[in-house]
N, C-alpha and C positions, 0 to 999 in steps of 0.2 A: 455451595448454596446457590440455587437458581431462583432468581426473582420471578414472582408471578403477578405482582401488581406494583403500581407506582402512583405517587401523588402528582406527578407531572402531567399536565394536560396533553392530550393527543399522543400518549405513549403507546407504541405498538411493540409487542415482543416477537422477535423473529426466532423460530425454533429449528429452522432447517436451511440448507443451502438454497432450496427452492424458494423459500420465503425471501432470502436475500436477492436472488435473481429477479423475482417479481418486483421487489422494491426498486432495484437498480434500473429495470426496464420501464418503470412508471414515469410519468411526468413529474417534474418538481426539481428541487435543488439537488446539487451534487451530494453524494455520500462521502463523508470524510471519516477517517480513522485516526485517532490521536493516541499513540502509546500502547496499542494492543498488538504485540507481535504475533500472538496466536491467531487473532482474527485476520491479520494481514496474511499470514501463512495460509489460512483457509481460503481467503479470496484469491491468492496467487495460484493455489492448487486447482481451483475451479475456473480459472481464466476470467475473473471478475474485476480485474484491476485495469483501469484506463490511464491512470496517471500516478506518478510517484513524486512526492516531495520529500527529499532526503536531506537531513542535516548531518554532516560529517564533522565530528569534533576531533581536534588534533591531540588525541591521547589514547592510551591503551589501558584497559582495566583488567587484563587477563581473561579468564574464562567468563563468558557471558551468554546472553540470549542471542539466538540467530534470528535474523529477519527472513532470510532466504534459506529454507530447509530442503531436504532431499525430495519433497513432493512438489516443489515449484515447477510449473511447466515452462518450457522455453518460450520466451516472448521478447520481441525487440522493442526498445524504447528510444526516443530521440530527445536529446537535451534541448529544452525550449527556453530555459532561463536559468541563470546562476549568478551567485554573488559570493564573495569571500568577505567575511566580517573582519574587523580590526583585530579580533582575537584568533583569527585563523579558521573559524568555522565556515565550511563550505555548505551553502544552501543551494540545492539543485532541483529543478523541476524537469521531470521526464514524462513525455506522453507516448502512448502506444504508437508503434511504427510498423505494424504488419508483422510479417514472418521474420524469423531469425535468419540473418545472412552471416555466414562465416567468412573470414578473410584475414587481412592484416590490419594492424592499427594504423589509421591514417592521421595526417597532420591536422 
């Protein structure tokens, strides 16, 4: 089901990648995605991600949803902030860092 109207004030429906690009390039607050893996995959596929906030939980659940799928374009990110919670969750902020450079894992 696709929504066509909303009771929220100032709601704008985006129907294409071009709509997302236009909004991303406009002035205003940052765009944030919470919990929509498919939308994140679309943004990664079209090089529309400037920053990643990842929460890594210390558990495995078996088969699940992918965040990075086969259509994700190569992109480099730099760790800008991280914290490990008392329960072992790693919260990491990565910002875009230009082109991908290959090599070895550094210290």
